[in-house]
N, C-alpha and C positions, 0 to 999 in steps of 0.2 A: 163738212168733217166732223166727226163725234170728238168730243173731248174724251181723254183718258181718264176712267176712274181710278182713283186710289183707294184701296181699303183703308177705313179708319185706324188710326195708328195708336190712339190714347182711349184712356178709358171714357172719357167725356164724349168723344167722338163715336165711339162702339155703343153707348147707351143713346146718343140721339140719333144714329142711324138706324136703330131698333124702336123709334118713335117714343121713347121712354123721356121722363122727366129727369135731369140731371140733379140728383141730389146728393148731400156730402156722404150719405151712408152707401148709396149706390155706389159712387165712386171709389170709396174706400174699400167696399166688398170686393168689388171687380178687381182693384189693384192688389189686393189679399191674394185672390184667387190666381191672378196672372203670375205673381212671384212666389205662390205657394210651394212649388216643387213637387208637391204630393197633395193626395186628397186630403181636406180639411174638415171637420165635423162642424156644426152649428157652435159649440162650444170652442172650437180653436179659433174659428174666424171671430167670435165675440171677444175672446182673450186677446188677439191681434188689435181688434178696434179698440179696446180698452188701454193697450199698451201705447197706441198711437195718439190717445186722448181723444178719440172721435165718439161724441155722446150717442148712443143708440140703447134701445130696448130689445127685448126678446122677440117681441111680435114683429116690429119693424123688420129685425134681421131676418126672421123665417119669411116674410113676404118679400124681401129684397132677395134673399136666395132664391124663391119660388119664382119670381119674375124673370131673374137671370136665365134660369132652366127654361122656362116657358118661351123666352126670346131666341134661345140657342146659343146665349152667351157663356152657360156653364152647362155642365152635366153632373148627375149625381147617381151616386151607387150606394146600396145599403152595405154597411159594414158587417163584421162578424157579430157586433153587438146590436145589431138591427137598426142602429142609428145612421141616418144619411151622412154620407161623406161627398164633399163637393170639388169640382175641379174646373178649372178653366177650359172652354171649348164647348160646343154643342152637342147634340145628339150624333151628328156625323164624327165627332171626335170620339163619342162614347163607344163607338163601334169597335172595341178593342177588348182584350183581356185584361183581370186585374189580378193582382196579388193580394191576398188578406193574411197578415200576420195573426195567427190565432192567440199569441200572448199577449200583445199590447193593442191590437185592433188596428193597426196602421195599414193603410190600402195603398197599393202603388198601381198607377196605370202602366199596363205593358202595351205600348202602342205599336210594338213591332207585331204582335201577335192578334191575328184578327179571327173571331169567331166566323166559322164556315156555315154559311146558310144554305147551303147547296146539299141537302140531304132529302131523303124521301120522306114525305108526310102522308097520311091517309087523304083519299080525294076529298077536296072541299076545303082542306087546312091550308093556310097561307101565312108563312112566317113573317113577321114584321121587324123583329130584332132577335138577336141572339146574344147571350151572356156566357161568358167563360171565365170561371174564378179559380185560380190555384190558391191553395192553403198551405201554411207553413210558419215558419219563422224569418222575421227581418234580421239584417246584420247585427243591429244591437241587441236584439232577444238572443240571438245565437252566440254572441260574446258572452253573456249575462249567463246562459246555460253553460258554456265552456267554462267558466270561472266557478261556478257552483259544482260542476263536475270535479274539477282540478282540487277545490277546496276539501271536498268530500272524499278524495282517494288519499 
């Protein structure tokens, strides 16, 4: 009889399950991404680490984020400012559309919208992934635009 395998539940278990060394920075960054609610830039993660009094440096943070992406624990997408934004969940989770706010740079995962990879390509071409990005304004920027328009009328 085989034992039932339970998926890892916390950050330390996730890191260990991927063969990684459990460090304070890896734990904190993974927890920040899990609790993020939306995509976070390197600077966003660094600010949250500082607010939580977790010592870190820029290089270690970049390496940590890269490691999480390589291990499939996070995915990244380039924001409208060409800076990477990170979200919890690996490449499989990344197979969804994104919304970019062109005013503030906020990137939102639209997990209910999946890019359709079933399209015709010339012979010999094989798609490996697809990206679908919507551009516009987020609710906060939309409210700001409305306030500015109301003040100008």
